[in-house]
C-alpha positions in Angstrom: 0.0 0.0 0.0 1.2 3.5 -0.8 1.2 5.9 2.1 -0.1 9.4 1.9 2.5 12.1 1.9 2.5 15.9 2.4 2.2 16.4 -1.4 -1.1 14.6 -1.3 -2.7 17.2 1.0 -3.7 20.7 -0.2 -3.3 23.6 2.2 -6.3 25.9 1.9 -5.0 28.7 4.1 -5.9 30.3 7.4 -9.0 32.2 8.4 -9.5 33.6 11.9 -6.6 31.6 13.2 -8.0 28.3 11.8 -5.8 26.5 9.2 -7.4 24.2 6.7 -6.3 21.4 4.4 -8.2 19.0 2.1 -7.4 15.5 0.9 -7.6 14.3 -2.7 -11.1 12.9 -1.8 -12.2 16.3 -0.5 -12.1 15.4 3.2 -11.4 18.7 5.1 -9.1 19.0 8.1 -8.8 22.0 10.4 -6.4 23.1 13.1 -6.0 26.2 15.4 -2.9 26.9 17.4 -4.9 26.5 20.6 -6.1 22.9 19.7 -4.0 19.8 20.5 -5.8 17.9 17.7 -6.9 18.2 14.1 -10.6 18.3 13.4 -13.1 17.6 10.7 -14.9 20.9 11.3 -13.6 24.5 11.7 -14.8 24.8 15.3 -12.6 21.9 16.4 -15.5 20.2 18.2 -15.1 17.0 16.1 -11.5 15.9 16.8 -10.0 13.4 14.4 -6.4 13.0 15.6 -4.4 14.2 18.5 -1.2 16.2 17.8 2.1 14.6 18.9 3.8 17.6 20.6 6.6 17.4 23.2 5.8 19.3 26.4 8.5 21.8 25.7 7.1 22.6 22.2 4.2 24.8 21.0 1.9 23.2 18.4 2.6 24.2 14.9 1.2 23.7 11.4 3.8 20.9 10.9 2.4 19.0 13.9 -1.1 19.4 12.4 0.1 18.1 9.0 1.8 15.2 10.7 -1.5 14.4 12.6 -3.5 14.6 9.3 -1.1 12.2 7.6 -1.2 9.8 10.5 -5.0 9.8 10.5 -5.3 9.3 6.8 -2.7 6.4 6.7 -4.2 4.7 9.8 -7.6 4.9 8.2 -6.3 3.5 4.9 -4.4 0.7 6.7 -7.5 -0.3 8.7 -9.8 -0.3 5.6 -7.3 -2.4 3.6 -6.8 -4.8 6.4 -10.5 -5.4 6.7 -10.9 -5.9 3.0 -7.7 -7.4 1.6 -9.3 -8.0 -1.8 -9.2 -4.2 -2.5 -5.4 -4.2 -2.5 -5.2 -7.4 -4.4 -7.6 -6.0 -7.1 -5.5 -2.8 -7.3 -2.3 -4.7 -7.8 -3.8 -7.0 -10.4 -5.3 -4.0 -12.2 -1.9 -2.3 -12.2 -0.2 -5.4 -13.7 -2.9 -5.6 -16.4 -2.4 -1.9 -17.3 1.3 -2.6 -17.9 0.6 -5.5 -20.3 
């Protein structure tokens, strides 16, 4: 399985201190410097993933991006683990395209 990387997520900007990103599928993620999580809504009331921040550090956009990537990759791993035929079909399709 290919993992999601920073280049797979589009930064949408900042409004009233809330930073936003979207995934290729359109899933939005939000983060504000006061939050210790990324959320699926701009109010932060629906947390998706905790930020991994050392006690001596202040949360940054990089921490938020890392949390988004972790959430996306964990979700994909869980989905593929529960339905292994998806990955098998994808690999077979890729092989067939190369023929």
